[in-house]
C-alpha positions as a Markdown table, in Angstrom:
| # | Residue | x | y | z |
|---|---|---|---|---|
| 1 | Met | 276.2 | 128.8 | 243.4 |
| 2 | Thr | 276.3 | 128.1 | 247.1 |
| 3 | Thr | 275.0 | 129.4 | 250.4 |
| 4 | Ala | 277.6 | 131.2 | 252.6 |
| 5 | Leu | 277.7 | 130.7 | 256.3 |
| 6 | Phe | 279.4 | 133.6 | 258.1 |
| 7 | Thr | 280.4 | 132.9 | 261.7 |
| 8 | His | 283.4 | 133.4 | 264.1 |
| 9 | Ala | 284.6 | 131.9 | 267.3 |
| 10 | Asp | 284.4 | 135.4 | 268.9 |
| 11 | Ala | 280.6 | 134.8 | 269.1 |
| 12 | Leu | 281.5 | 132.4 | 272.0 |
| 13 | Asp | 283.3 | 135.2 | 273.9 |
| 14 | His | 280.2 | 137.2 | 274.6 |
| 15 | Val | 279.4 | 135.6 | 277.9 |
| 16 | Thr | 276.2 | 136.5 | 279.8 |
| 17 | Pro | 275.4 | 135.7 | 283.5 |
| 18 | Glu | 274.4 | 132.2 | 284.5 |
| 19 | Gly | 270.7 | 131.6 | 283.6 |
| 20 | His | 270.6 | 134.3 | 280.9 |
| 21 | Pro | 268.6 | 133.1 | 277.9 |
| 22 | Glu | 271.0 | 134.7 | 275.3 |
| 23 | Arg | 273.9 | 132.4 | 276.1 |
| 24 | Val | 276.9 | 130.9 | 274.5 |
| 25 | Ala | 275.2 | 127.5 | 274.1 |
| 26 | Arg | 272.9 | 129.0 | 271.5 |
| 27 | Ile | 275.6 | 129.4 | 268.9 |
| 28 | Glu | 277.3 | 126.1 | 269.9 |
| 29 | His | 274.1 | 124.1 | 269.3 |
| 30 | Leu | 273.2 | 125.9 | 266.1 |
| 31 | Leu | 276.6 | 125.4 | 264.6 |
| 32 | His | 276.6 | 121.7 | 265.5 |
| 33 | Ala | 273.3 | 121.4 | 263.7 |
| 34 | Leu | 274.8 | 123.0 | 260.6 |
| 35 | Ala | 278.0 | 121.1 | 260.7 |
| 36 | Gly | 277.1 | 118.5 | 258.1 |
| 37 | Leu | 275.8 | 120.9 | 255.5 |
| 38 | Asp | 277.7 | 121.8 | 252.4 |
| 39 | Leu | 278.1 | 125.5 | 253.0 |
| 40 | Asp | 280.7 | 128.1 | 251.9 |
| 41 | Arg | 282.0 | 128.8 | 255.4 |
| 42 | Arg | 283.4 | 132.2 | 255.9 |
| 43 | Ser | 285.0 | 134.1 | 258.8 |
| 44 | Ala | 282.9 | 137.0 | 260.0 |
| 45 | Pro | 285.0 | 140.2 | 259.9 |
| 46 | Glu | 284.9 | 143.0 | 262.4 |
| 47 | Val | 282.7 | 145.8 | 261.2 |
| 48 | Glu | 284.2 | 149.1 | 260.2 |
| 49 | Glu | 283.2 | 152.1 | 262.4 |
| 50 | Ala | 282.0 | 153.9 | 259.3 |
| 51 | Gln | 279.6 | 151.1 | 258.7 |
| 52 | Leu | 278.3 | 151.3 | 262.2 |
| 53 | Arg | 277.8 | 155.0 | 261.7 |
| 54 | Leu | 275.3 | 154.3 | 258.9 |
| 55 | Cys | 272.9 | 153.7 | 261.8 |
| 56 | His | 274.5 | 154.7 | 265.1 |
| 57 | Pro | 276.3 | 158.0 | 266.0 |
| 58 | Gln | 280.0 | 157.9 | 267.1 |
| 59 | Arg | 279.1 | 158.8 | 270.7 |
| 60 | Tyr | 277.0 | 155.7 | 270.9 |
| 61 | Ile | 279.7 | 153.4 | 269.5 |
| 62 | Asp | 282.2 | 154.9 | 272.0 |
| 63 | Arg | 279.7 | 154.4 | 274.8 |
| 64 | Ile | 279.3 | 150.7 | 274.0 |
| 65 | Arg | 283.0 | 150.2 | 273.6 |
| 66 | Gly | 283.6 | 152.0 | 276.9 |
| 67 | Gly | 281.1 | 149.8 | 278.7 |
| 68 | Val | 283.2 | 146.6 | 278.2 |
| 69 | Pro | 284.4 | 145.3 | 281.6 |
| 70 | Asp | 287.9 | 144.1 | 282.3 |
| 71 | Ser | 286.4 | 141.0 | 283.8 |
| 72 | Gly | 283.1 | 139.5 | 284.7 |
| 73 | Asn | 279.9 | 141.2 | 283.5 |
| 74 | Ala | 278.7 | 144.8 | 283.2 |
| 75 | Gln | 274.9 | 145.5 | 282.8 |
| 76 | Leu | 273.6 | 148.0 | 280.3 |
| 77 | Asp | 269.9 | 147.6 | 281.0 |
| 78 | Ala | 267.7 | 145.0 | 282.7 |
| 79 | Asp | 268.4 | 142.4 | 280.0 |
| 80 | Thr | 271.6 | 143.4 | 278.2 |
| 81 | Trp | 275.0 | 142.5 | 279.6 |
| 82 | Met | 278.6 | 142.8 | 278.5 |
| 83 | Ser | 281.6 | 140.7 | 279.2 |
| 84 | Pro | 285.3 | 141.4 | 278.1 |
| 85 | Gly | 284.6 | 139.8 | 274.7 |
| 86 | Ser | 281.2 | 141.4 | 274.0 |
| 87 | Phe | 282.3 | 144.4 | 271.9 |
| 88 | Arg | 284.4 | 142.2 | 269.6 |
| 89 | Ala | 281.5 | 139.7 | 269.2 |
| 90 | Ala | 279.0 | 142.5 | 268.4 |
| 91 | Ser | 281.5 | 144.0 | 266.0 |
| 92 | Arg | 281.7 | 140.7 | 264.1 |
| 93 | Ala | 277.9 | 140.1 | 264.2 |
| 94 | Ala | 277.5 | 143.4 | 262.4 |
| 95 | Gly | 280.5 | 142.7 | 260.2 |
| 96 | Ala | 279.0 | 139.4 | 259.2 |
| 97 | Ala | 275.9 | 141.1 | 257.9 |
| 98 | Val | 277.8 | 143.6 | 255.9 |
| 99 | Ala | 280.2 | 141.0 | 254.5 |
| 100 | Ala | 277.3 | 138.8 | 253.6 |
| 101 | Val | 275.7 | 141.7 | 251.6 |
| 102 | Asp | 279.0 | 142.2 | 249.8 |
| 103 | Ala | 279.3 | 138.5 | 248.9 |
| 104 | Val | 275.8 | 138.2 | 247.7 |
| 105 | Leu | 275.8 | 141.4 | 245.7 |
| 106 | Ala | 279.1 | 140.5 | 244.1 |
| 107 | Gly | 277.6 | 137.2 | 243.0 |
| 108 | Glu | 280.2 | 135.1 | 244.9 |
| 109 | Val | 277.4 | 133.2 | 246.6 |
| 110 | Ala | 273.6 | 132.9 | 245.9 |
| 111 | Asn | 272.6 | 133.8 | 249.5 |
| 112 | Ala | 274.0 | 133.8 | 253.0 |
| 113 | Phe | 273.3 | 133.1 | 256.6 |
| 114 | Cys | 275.0 | 134.8 | 259.5 |
| 115 | Ala | 275.3 | 132.6 | 262.6 |
| 116 | Met | 276.5 | 135.2 | 265.1 |
| 117 | Arg | 275.6 | 136.6 | 268.4 |
| 118 | Pro | 274.7 | 138.9 | 270.1 |
| 119 | Pro | 271.6 | 139.6 | 268.1 |
| 120 | Gly | 270.8 | 143.1 | 266.8 |
| 121 | His | 267.1 | 143.9 | 266.0 |
| 122 | His | 266.3 | 145.6 | 269.3 |
| 123 | Ala | 269.2 | 148.0 | 269.3 |
| 124 | Glu | 267.9 | 151.5 | 268.6 |
| 125 | Thr | 269.9 | 154.5 | 267.3 |
| 126 | Glu | 271.4 | 155.3 | 270.8 |
| 127 | Thr | 269.9 | 152.6 | 273.0 |
| 128 | Pro | 271.2 | 149.0 | 273.6 |
| 129 | Met | 268.4 | 146.8 | 274.7 |
| 130 | Gly | 266.9 | 143.3 | 274.5 |
| 131 | Phe | 270.4 | 141.6 | 274.4 |
| 132 | Cys | 271.4 | 143.8 | 271.4 |
| 133 | Phe | 274.1 | 146.4 | 270.8 |
| 134 | Phe | 274.1 | 147.2 | 267.1 |
| 135 | Gly | 271.4 | 147.0 | 264.5 |
| 136 | Asn | 273.0 | 144.4 | 262.3 |
| 137 | Val | 270.3 | 144.0 | 259.6 |
| 138 | Ala | 269.6 | 147.8 | 259.4 |
| 139 | Ile | 273.3 | 148.4 | 259.0 |
| 140 | Ala | 273.5 | 145.8 | 256.3 |
| 141 | Ala | 270.5 | 147.4 | 254.5 |
| 142 | Lys | 272.0 | 150.9 | 254.7 |
| 143 | His | 275.3 | 149.5 | 253.5 |
| 144 | Ala | 273.6 | 148.0 | 250.4 |
| 145 | Leu | 272.0 | 151.3 | 249.7 |
| 146 | Glu | 274.9 | 153.6 | 250.3 |
| 147 | Thr | 277.9 | 151.5 | 249.2 |
| 148 | His | 276.4 | 149.4 | 246.5 |
| 149 | Gly | 273.9 | 152.0 | 245.2 |
| 150 | Leu | 270.8 | 149.9 | 245.5 |
| 151 | Ser | 267.4 | 151.6 | 245.3 |
| 152 | Arg | 265.1 | 149.2 | 247.2 |
| 153 | Val | 266.0 | 146.8 | 250.0 |
| 154 | Ala | 263.4 | 144.7 | 251.9 |
| 155 | Val | 263.9 | 143.7 | 255.5 |
| 156 | Val | 261.8 | 140.9 | 257.0 |
| 157 | Asp | 261.7 | 140.0 | 260.7 |
| 158 | Phe | 259.9 | 136.8 | 261.9 |
| 159 | Asp | 261.3 | 136.9 | 265.5 |
| 160 | Val | 258.7 | 136.5 | 268.1 |
| 161 | His | 259.7 | 139.9 | 269.6 |
| 162 | His | 259.1 | 143.1 | 267.6 |
| 163 | Gly | 262.2 | 144.4 | 265.9 |
| 164 | Asn | 261.9 | 147.8 | 267.5 |
| 165 | Gly | 265.5 | 148.6 | 266.8 |
| 166 | Thr | 265.3 | 147.9 | 263.1 |
| 167 | Gln | 262.1 | 149.9 | 262.9 |
| 168 | Asp | 263.7 | 152.8 | 264.6 |
| 169 | Leu | 266.8 | 152.7 | 262.4 |
| 170 | Leu | 264.8 | 152.4 | 259.1 |
| 171 | Trp | 261.8 | 154.5 | 260.1 |
| 172 | Asp | 262.8 | 157.5 | 257.9 |
| 173 | Glu | 264.5 | 155.4 | 255.1 |
| 174 | Ala | 262.2 | 155.5 | 252.1 |
| 175 | Arg | 264.4 | 153.1 | 250.2 |
| 176 | Thr | 263.5 | 150.2 | 252.5 |
| 177 | Leu | 260.4 | 148.3 | 253.3 |
| 178 | Phe | 260.4 | 146.7 | 256.8 |
| 179 | Ile | 257.8 | 144.0 | 257.5 |
| 180 | Gly | 257.8 | 141.9 | 260.7 |
| 181 | Ser | 255.5 | 139.5 | 262.5 |
| 182 | His | 255.7 | 139.2 | 266.3 |
| 183 | Gln | 253.6 | 138.3 | 269.3 |
| 184 | Met | 251.5 | 141.1 | 270.8 |
| 185 | Pro | 251.2 | 141.8 | 273.7 |
| 186 | Leu | 254.9 | 141.0 | 274.5 |
| 187 | Trp | 258.1 | 142.8 | 275.3 |
| 188 | Pro | 259.2 | 145.4 | 274.0 |
| 189 | Gly | 255.6 | 146.5 | 273.6 |
| 190 | Thr | 256.0 | 148.2 | 270.2 |
| 191 | Gly | 254.9 | 146.9 | 266.8 |
| 192 | Ser | 251.3 | 147.9 | 266.4 |
| 193 | Ala | 249.8 | 147.9 | 263.0 |
| 194 | Glu | 249.5 | 151.7 | 263.3 |
| 195 | Glu | 253.3 | 152.1 | 263.3 |
| 196 | Arg | 253.9 | 152.6 | 259.6 |
| 197 | Gly | 257.2 | 154.5 | 259.2 |
| 198 | Ala | 257.7 | 158.0 | 257.9 |
| 199 | His | 257.2 | 156.9 | 254.3 |
| 200 | Asp | 254.6 | 154.1 | 254.8 |
| 201 | Asn | 257.7 | 151.9 | 254.7 |
| 202 | Val | 256.9 | 149.8 | 257.8 |
| 203 | Gln | 254.3 | 147.1 | 258.2 |
| 204 | Asn | 253.8 | 145.3 | 261.5 |
| 205 | Leu | 252.0 | 142.0 | 261.7 |
| 206 | Pro | 251.1 | 141.5 | 265.4 |
| 207 | Leu | 249.9 | 138.0 | 266.4 |
| 208 | Pro | 248.1 | 137.2 | 269.6 |
| 209 | Pro | 249.5 | 134.6 | 272.0 |
| 210 | Gly | 248.7 | 131.1 | 271.0 |
| 211 | Ser | 248.8 | 131.8 | 267.3 |
| 212 | Gly | 250.2 | 129.0 | 265.2 |
| 213 | Gly | 250.9 | 128.3 | 261.6 |
| 214 | Ala | 247.5 | 129.1 | 260.2 |
| 215 | Glu | 247.4 | 132.6 | 261.8 |
| 216 | Met | 251.0 | 133.2 | 260.6 |
| 217 | Arg | 250.2 | 132.3 | 257.0 |
| 218 | Ala | 247.1 | 134.5 | 257.0 |
| 219 | Ala | 249.1 | 137.5 | 258.2 |
| 220 | Trp | 252.1 | 136.9 | 255.9 |
| 221 | Thr | 250.4 | 136.1 | 252.6 |
| 222 | Pro | 249.2 | 139.6 | 251.9 |
| 223 | Ala | 252.3 | 141.1 | 253.3 |
| 224 | Leu | 254.4 | 139.1 | 250.9 |
| 225 | Ser | 252.3 | 140.4 | 248.1 |
| 226 | Arg | 253.1 | 143.9 | 249.2 |
| 227 | Met | 256.7 | 143.1 | 249.3 |
| 228 | Arg | 256.5 | 141.8 | 245.7 |
| 229 | Ala | 255.0 | 145.1 | 244.6 |
| 230 | Phe | 257.9 | 146.9 | 246.3 |
| 231 | Arg | 260.3 | 144.9 | 243.9 |
| 232 | Pro | 263.3 | 144.7 | 246.2 |
| 233 | Glu | 266.8 | 144.4 | 244.8 |
| 234 | Leu | 267.9 | 142.6 | 248.0 |
| 235 | Leu | 266.1 | 140.8 | 250.8 |
| 236 | Ile | 267.5 | 140.8 | 254.3 |
| 237 | Ile | 266.0 | 138.6 | 257.0 |
| 238 | Ser | 266.0 | 138.9 | 260.8 |
| 239 | Ala | 265.7 | 135.2 | 261.5 |
| 240 | Gly | 264.6 | 134.7 | 265.0 |
| 241 | Phe | 263.3 | 131.2 | 265.9 |
| 242 | Asp | 261.7 | 132.0 | 269.2 |
| 243 | Ala | 258.1 | 131.9 | 267.8 |
| 244 | His | 258.6 | 128.1 | 268.1 |
| 245 | Gln | 256.1 | 126.4 | 270.4 |
| 246 | Asp | 258.9 | 125.2 | 272.7 |
| 247 | Asp | 260.5 | 128.6 | 273.3 |
| 248 | Pro | 260.4 | 129.7 | 276.9 |
| 249 | Leu | 260.2 | 133.5 | 276.3 |
| 250 | Ala | 256.9 | 133.7 | 274.4 |
| 251 | Gln | 253.6 | 132.0 | 273.6 |
| 252 | Leu | 253.4 | 131.5 | 269.8 |
| 253 | Glu | 252.9 | 128.0 | 268.5 |
| 254 | Trp | 255.0 | 127.8 | 265.4 |
| 255 | Thr | 256.6 | 124.5 | 264.4 |
| 256 | Val | 259.7 | 123.8 | 262.3 |
| 257 | Glu | 257.4 | 123.4 | 259.3 |
| 258 | Asp | 256.2 | 127.0 | 259.8 |
| 259 | Phe | 259.8 | 128.2 | 259.6 |
| 260 | Arg | 260.2 | 126.2 | 256.5 |
| 261 | Trp | 257.1 | 127.8 | 255.0 |
| 262 | Ile | 258.1 | 131.4 | 255.6 |
| 263 | Thr | 261.7 | 130.7 | 254.4 |
| 264 | Arg | 260.4 | 129.0 | 251.2 |
| 265 | Glu | 258.0 | 131.9 | 250.5 |
| 266 | Leu | 260.7 | 134.4 | 251.0 |
| 267 | Cys | 263.2 | 132.6 | 248.8 |
| 268 | Ala | 260.5 | 132.3 | 246.1 |
| 269 | Leu | 259.9 | 136.0 | 246.3 |
| 270 | Ala | 263.6 | 136.7 | 246.1 |
| 271 | Ala | 264.0 | 134.4 | 243.1 |
| 272 | Asp | 261.3 | 136.3 | 241.2 |
| 273 | Glu | 262.2 | 139.9 | 242.3 |
| 274 | Cys | 265.9 | 140.2 | 243.0 |
| 275 | Gly | 267.8 | 137.3 | 241.5 |
| 276 | Gly | 267.5 | 135.2 | 244.7 |
| 277 | Arg | 269.7 | 137.6 | 246.7 |
| 278 | Val | 269.0 | 136.9 | 250.3 |
| 279 | Val | 271.0 | 137.7 | 253.5 |
| 280 | Ser | 269.7 | 136.1 | 256.7 |
| 281 | Cys | 270.9 | 137.0 | 260.2 |
| 282 | Leu | 270.3 | 135.1 | 263.4 |
| 283 | Glu | 268.3 | 136.9 | 266.0 |
| 284 | Gly | 266.4 | 135.1 | 268.8 |
| 285 | Gly | 265.6 | 131.5 | 269.7 |
| 286 | Tyr | 266.1 | 130.3 | 273.2 |
| 287 | Asp | 265.1 | 126.6 | 273.4 |
| 288 | Leu | 268.3 | 125.0 | 272.1 |
| 289 | Gly | 266.5 | 122.1 | 270.4 |
| 290 | Ala | 264.0 | 124.3 | 268.7 |
| 291 | Leu | 266.7 | 126.7 | 267.6 |
| 292 | Ser | 268.8 | 124.0 | 266.2 |
| 293 | Asp | 266.0 | 122.3 | 264.3 |
| 294 | Ser | 264.4 | 125.4 | 263.0 |
| 295 | Gly | 267.7 | 127.1 | 262.1 |
| 296 | Lys | 268.9 | 124.0 | 260.2 |
| 297 | Ala | 265.6 | 123.9 | 258.3 |
| 298 | His | 265.9 | 127.6 | 257.4 |
| 299 | Val | 269.5 | 127.2 | 256.1 |
| 300 | Glu | 268.6 | 124.0 | 254.2 |
| 301 | Leu | 266.0 | 125.9 | 252.3 |
| 302 | Leu | 268.4 | 128.8 | 251.6 |
| 303 | Met | 270.7 | 126.1 | 250.1 |
| 304 | Glu | 267.9 | 124.6 | 248.0 |
| 305 | Ala | 267.0 | 128.1 | 246.7 |
| 306 | Gly | 270.7 | 128.8 | 245.9 |
| 307 | Arg | 271.3 | 125.8 | 243.8 |
């Protein structure tokens, strides 16, 4: 068995204004870091509209498509911009997550990593925000439930920013368990421990600025026990690497070893509970060196777990 890498050159065609942190160089640097790894490299397909509608209404999809400019950039909110290639890139980012679920559940590969952009975990039901257009991991989770007939899907998010979009999209989905750690206070301002989902299916792990590996482990260890008790049939990860101490957008103090630890723990959980079936999707990470090093470490541990 192998680890699949889903990516596509269209990720380079989502061009943000000069100085924007979610830039083309992110995917270029990450793919360069992964270039020497023995991965099953697959082309990220465009998502089907029916798959998008698992989480977003048609009027929202049409609005995003209609916002694409003929040239230059168009602004959707204070942080979220589109260029002529943005809708296609976002379509392939969601499509990668869906295709990765298909490949893992079919037993074609042990696990998968989706190296695409734009990210997705801030996109709410009808609101693009935080650089995100579509809720990639939530769409993948719903696809696993509705198309493949799974009963329990766990979604984990260790991005430094709260996955408000994933929480919104899965809030009333009793067949999922969403657990995420993030810095608080920090944009988008959501993610308190009191936000628990309509079915007690959400667990937020807010971490104060300056928290490092010890605080992260203390928060995640009991959360991982809860996830084991949930007995997921598939684990989907929002893999943001902006909790790294070098990242310019936040103030957590994680190191590459901390990303190794959480990845190792998640892979061990998946091995015990769901046959090692893991799909991981890139979210944030804005220091290019930290993103490359942490992302490579994450994928190497997926490969190790998949052997």
